[in-house]
Structure formats: C-alpha cells, structure tokens
N, C-alpha and C positions, 0 to 999 in steps of 0.2 A: 343473790339468788338466795332466798331462804329454804335450805331439803329439810327441816324440820325445825319444829317449835316455830313462835310466833314473837312476835314484838313492833318497838315504832320505829319508824325514819323518819325524820325532817327534812325538808327541803328549803329551799329560799331562792329564789332567785339573784346572784349574786348584781347582775346589773340593775337589776329594778330598785336596789338598794342603793346600790352607788349613783343610781341618777338621781335616785331623790336625795341625799348626804351635798347632791353638785348643785341642785335646785336651794334646798333649804339653809345649807353653810359652805357654801362658794370655797373659803378658806379651809376647812377642814377635807373637804375635796382637793383641793390643791397640794395640802399636806401628804395626805394618804396618796398621790400619783407621785409627790416627788421624791420624798424619802422612801428607804426599806425599810422592811423586817426584818431582823434576821431569825434563821430557824436550822433546825437540823434535821435530818432524819436518819437512826440508824436502824439502820436493816440489818445489823449484825445481828443488836440483842433485841429488836424486835419480832424477829420473823427464826427463832430457833425452834418455835414448835411447826412451820408450815414446811409441809410437802415437798412447796419446789426450794430450791436451792441456788436458782441462777441469781438470787437478789443476795443473797447470805453476806458476801464480804463490802457489801457497800455503807457508807459512808457518807451523805450529801449535804454539802450546808451551802445555804443560799441565802442572797442578800437580792430581794427584788421587791418594788412599792406594791403594796398592799392592789392596788388600784392600778390597773395597766391599761394605757391609751393608749393609740395609733397615733399617726403625723395629723390627722385630723383631729383627735381629740375625745375620741369615740370611745368607750371601753371594749377592752379586749379580751380580757381576764381579771379577773379576781385570786388573789393567790391568798387564802387565808385560813388556816388552819390554828386551834389554839394549843394542838397536844404540840407540834414543834417547832414553837416559841422558842429563843431561847435570850439569853440577856442581851440589850441594845446598844448598838454601837452608834447609835447616833449622837450627833454633838449634843453637848450638854445645853446650852440655849435653846436648841429647837426640841428638843424631848418632853417636855411637858403640854406643849403645843400640837403636839406628832400624838401625843399619847392622850389626850383629852379628844383628840380627834376622830382617835383610834376606837377610844371607848364607846361614843358615840356611835361607829358605825355599827360597834356589836351590837349594843344595844339597839340599834336598827334591824338589825341581823335577826336576834332571838323576839323581835316583839311578835304581836299578832297580824300587824300588815304584813309584814313580810315573811314569818315563819308558817309554814304547812305541815301539818304531822299526817304521814301516811300509813297505815298498820299494814303489819306483815305478817303472813303467815310460811305453813310449807306450800311450794311451789310458785310463790307470786317472785317477780322477777321488778328490777326497775333501775331502768337505763339511763344517764344522765353525760350530758357535754360540762366537765368535770372545769371548763375552767369559767362556765357562768354559773352552773347550779353549784351550790355548795351542800354537803350534806353530814347528817348525822344521825346518832340516835340517841331515843328518849323515852323516858317510862318503863315500865315494868317489861322486863324480856322473861320469857320461859326459860327455867336450867336447860331446857332440851333444844334450845334456838340452835341452830349452826348453819352458817352462813359460806356461802362459797360464792368467793369473789376475782373479777379479772379486772383488766384494762387492757382497753386497746391505746394506742398513741395516737395523738392528735393528726399523726404525721402517715399514719396508714389507714385510717381514716380516711381524709382528703386525699388522700393519693387513690386511694379505690373510686371514690365517688366522683375523681376527676378521669378514670378511667371510662369509668362508666358513661358522662356526661359526653367523652368523646366520643364513646359507642356509638351511644344513641342519637346524638347532634350534630356529630361530626365536630367537635371544636376542640382544637389539641390541648392539650393540659396544660400548657403553660399559659394559653391564653382563658382556660376556665374564668377565673377572677376579671379578667379584663371584659370579657363578654358578658358575663353575670353582671358588672357593672353599670354595663349599657344599658339593660336591661330596663 
C-alpha cells in the first residue's frame, strides 16, 4: 500500500510462466522442479529500520525447488527471489543444465509475454497470492515514496476461508478441499 508518492510495481503469474516452460522445454521444467535453489533471508540486517521487531532476530536459510509441484505434478508454488539467492550447492555436473533452465525461466518472467507493470500512487493497494504471483518494483520512484506492507500467512488465510465455508455451506473444515474437488 502506497501512503505517499508514486512508483511502479511489476507482477507475473508464476504458474502461467511455469506452465509455458513445461510446454516449451520439459527438461528445463524438470530441472527446476527437481533441484533446489539456495536462499537466505537475513531479517537481522534487512530490518534494522523497521518499526516492527518480531522478525529482527531471524536468519532463514532454505533449499527448495524454484517450481514446486504436488503429487499429480500440478504447480502449487513458485519460490523465486533474485535478492535472497546465495551460492549454489547443486552437484557440479547438474549446475550448468540447471542454471541454463533457471536463466530461461528468469528471462520468461521478465518478458513482455508475462510481466505486467502496475502504476502505484498514494492510496493504491495491491494484494497478491505470494505463492503464485511474483512481484517487484520497476522504473522511476518518487523520492517521497512510502510503502506500508504486510503479510498474511497462507495458513491464516485458508483457515479463515475454511471457517467461512463451514459457516455458509455446512462443510467441515477438514473436508473443504475434498468437497471442492468433488464439484
């Protein structure tokens, strides 16, 4: 949410780009769903100027595939962040093929085919499903640009959604996904 100034955000449907990669280059898709990206988010260093302090002591290191699929092979999460990537620990013989696949996917994300620019100004809000929609900032930003951000965890969102479905349709929270799949 912009409370002052103006700028530009970029958004990409990561699932659309991932499915296009699967269709255009199945081997690249397989590499990005099989092998991990090394990443690290250092809240200790990056949040020194934040008013909130509940994450100040966190240093989170992860190793997940960039494209994550469920048991049926459907994409369910795209975990891509240029800023938090760290040196790779992939096997030496895999790395050149994996990196070529990675670069192909990154080029797709930043292409006119997939990337959209959203102009932002004071009072404008953008809300995204962060496991599917990739976002960034681009272009000129005003010097007075002030952002207010927040995160609602996936678990909190789906918990509340299940409660609302139960209340409206009488479906037990544990059965929401099963009932939805049967429709």
